[in-house]
N, C-alpha and C positions, 0 to 999 in steps of 0.2 A: 803633191805625191797623193794619188788615189789609194784609199784603205781597201786591202783585198777581204773580199766577202769569204765567209766560212759557211756559210749556211745559203740554201737554196728553198723557198717557202712555196707551198702550193695550198691554196683553199680550196676545198671540196663545200660545194655548196649546190642548193635545188630545191623546189620545192616542196614543202613539207610532207613529209612520211613518203618519201620516194624511194629512200636507202640508202643515205648518206654514212650512219654511222656502221651499216652493216657491210659496205664497201670498205670503208675505212679498216673493219677488226680482219678483213680478209688481206688489205694488203699490209698492215703492221703484223700477221697472224699473231693476233693475242685479241681476248677481249677487253674493249675499250668501249667507253660511254653505257648508255643504256638505249636497248632495241625495244618497240613497243608498235603496235599497229595503232598509231594514233598520232596525231598532229601535234607539232612542237614537243618534241619528248626532249631533244636539246636545246637548253635554253642557253647556254655560253658559250663562248669561242674555245675549244678545246686543241691544245697543241701536244701534238705527238711525234717520235723521230722514226722516219722509216728506214733510212738507211743512215751509215756512219762510217768513215774511214778511220783508217789506224790513227791518222793526224788530227781526227776530231772533228773534221768537216761533216756537215749533214744536210740530209734532205728531210725538211720539216713539213709536216704535213697539219692542216687546220682544219678540224671538224668543226662546223659552223650551223646555227638555227636555221631552220627551214623557211624559207619566202613564204608568208603567207599570199593573199590576194594583194599585187602589188599597186592594183589600180587606185587603192586608197591612198597610198603614199603619192603615186603620181599626180593626184588629184592636189595633193599640197604643194607640190613643185612646180606646176604652171605659171609660168612667166619668172621664174627665180633665173638671176643671171648665172648663178653656179650651183646648180641642183644639188651635187654632192655635198658642198660644205653646208650647205642647208640643211641636208640629212644629217650629217655628222653634229651639226648644233643643234638640232632640235631634241629638245627634251620630251620623252614620251614616258608615260607612267608604266612600269612593266607589270604592274598589278591589275592595272584598269584597262590596259589594252597591250596584251601580250603577243597577239600576232605583230603589232607593229614595232614592239620591242625586238623581237625576234630577227625581223626585218634589218634594222638599226643594227644590232650585233652583227649579223652578217657583211652589210656594206662595208661596216666600220672596218672590219678584218680583212676584207679585200682590199679596201684603198689603203692600209697602212701596211698589211703584211705580206701580199701575195706578189711573188715574181710571175706567177701564171696561175690561173683560174681552171680548176676542173668542175665544170657543170653537169651536174647528173641528170639524165632524163630515165622517163619510162619507156623501153622499148617497144611495151605491148600496147601504147597508144598510138593513133594517128597523128602527126606533127599537129596537123590541120585542126584538131579535134582539142588538143591541150590549148585551151583557153587561156592559162596563165603565162604562156611561153613571151608573147609580144610585150607585156608589161617588164617582166622580170629582163630580158634581153634588152630593152630601154635602159634599165638601171647600169646592167654589165657595160652598154657604150657609152653611159656617161662616166663610169669607173675609169673606161680607158685603160684598162689591163689585157693582155691575150689568152684567149677562151680556148679550152679544148672541151668540147664536147663528149661526154660518155655515153655510151647506152646501156642502161641496165636493165635486169630481168630479161633478158635474151632467150634463157630457156638453155635446153641441153645444147650440147657442142652441135655445129653443124659444118655443112661441106661448105666449100669456097663460093659456090653458088649461092647458096641460101643465105651466106653471110651478106653477099653483096645484095639481095634482093632485100633482107632486114634493112641493111644502113643506107639503101639509095637515095630513101624517100627523107630520111633525114639530113644526109648530105644537100639534096636538094632544096630543103627547107632553110638551112643554115648558110647557105651559099649565097643568099642577099646581104648577109652580117658579115663586114670586112674582118671585125675583131674577133669572130671565130676562125680559129687557124686549124682545126684539126675535128674529126667526129671519128671515134672508134667503141667498138665494142668493148665493155670490161663487167660482165656480169659478176655480181658479188661471190656467186656461190661455180659456177663453171669457167671464170678467168683463169688463164694459165700464164707463164712464164713468158712465152712468146708475146702475148698481148701487153704483158708490163713493160717487156723491153720495146714493144713499139711506142707506148706512151712515152718512156723515158728519152727515147730519142725524139719524138715530138716535142716535149720539153726542152730538150737542149738547144735543137733548133728554133726556139721563141726566145731565147734568152740573148741578151746583150753579148757581144763577141767575147768580152773580156771575163763572163761567168760562164762559157762554155767548157772550160776545160774542168773548172768545178764539178759541173754535172756531169763530164765523161768519168771522171774519178769517181764519183757516188755510181754510176750505172757500173763501171768496173768491179766495185765492192758489192754491188747488188748481183753480177754474174757471178763472182767468185763464192759468195754465200749461197746461189742456188746451184751452184757447182759442187759444194761441199755437203748440203742436203741430198743430192742424187748421189753423190758416192757413198754416203751413210747408208742410205736407203738400200742401196744395188749392195753394198754389203751384207745389211741384213737379210736382203732376199737371198742371196748366194747361201749364207748359212742354212737357210731353212732349206734349199735345195738339195745342200749337200747332206743335210741331217735325214731328210727323205730319201735318197739314193743310197743311202746307207742302213737305214731302217733294215731290220730282219724280224719276222714273225714265224713263230715256228706253227706249222699244221700240227692238228691234234692226233691225228694216227691213232683216231677212235673206229676206223671202219668205213666214215661216211665217205660218199663220194668224193673224190679229190676235186672234182670241179668248185665243190660245195665249199669246202677249206679253202680252196686258193681264195675264191672270191671274201670271205671272213678274215683271211688275213690283209688282202688287199682294203678291205673296209676299215 
């Protein structure tokens, strides 16, 4: 008899200093973690609840340490029968070799916790110029979890043609990696509910069939929460409009030109 899952887990990973924690903050709608313009700010795997149903089912997001230059790690794994097992059993000193420690923590989290991996990249770079991609993707391929690539730092909202122009080079680059199952724009500052919805639908499609109803219920909880925020915002906006429509300001009646009095009243 199978045990019914009550959680879906996502691991948010990237090269160091790409913006994972900033994106996690916008998805969670709260300030979490430490954000700074330097490498290896996040040193431990951090777990957060993104969505929750009334029944206590939840979507969990893991914010992980950023990958360093993975070439050093890969050189240690050459010839290993099971590279990931070696990564997880290798003992690295977090104080003498912090980049390697960070990579170990990220890999450990993805291997043990993630149902789906969210791999964040910097959209302002050209894929062919991001030299770290190949080694990081090799690690992800060894892990064997489905990966969704998220394009961060996309700038202000764009029209459809501009989005396609931005995304296409990345889609072409990742097409050679069968474990990459989607490429989506999700900027930490300009992301919207529609983009989040598309991401959650993609995640649902990548889960085993028995876990998809759970993700569907979580997605419904997300939509209901968004609609609640929308209705509250519209209520506040309507109150402001009504207050403005009902406002009255008496003109001064001091003999000054009526046009001037009216403009002052409007102001």
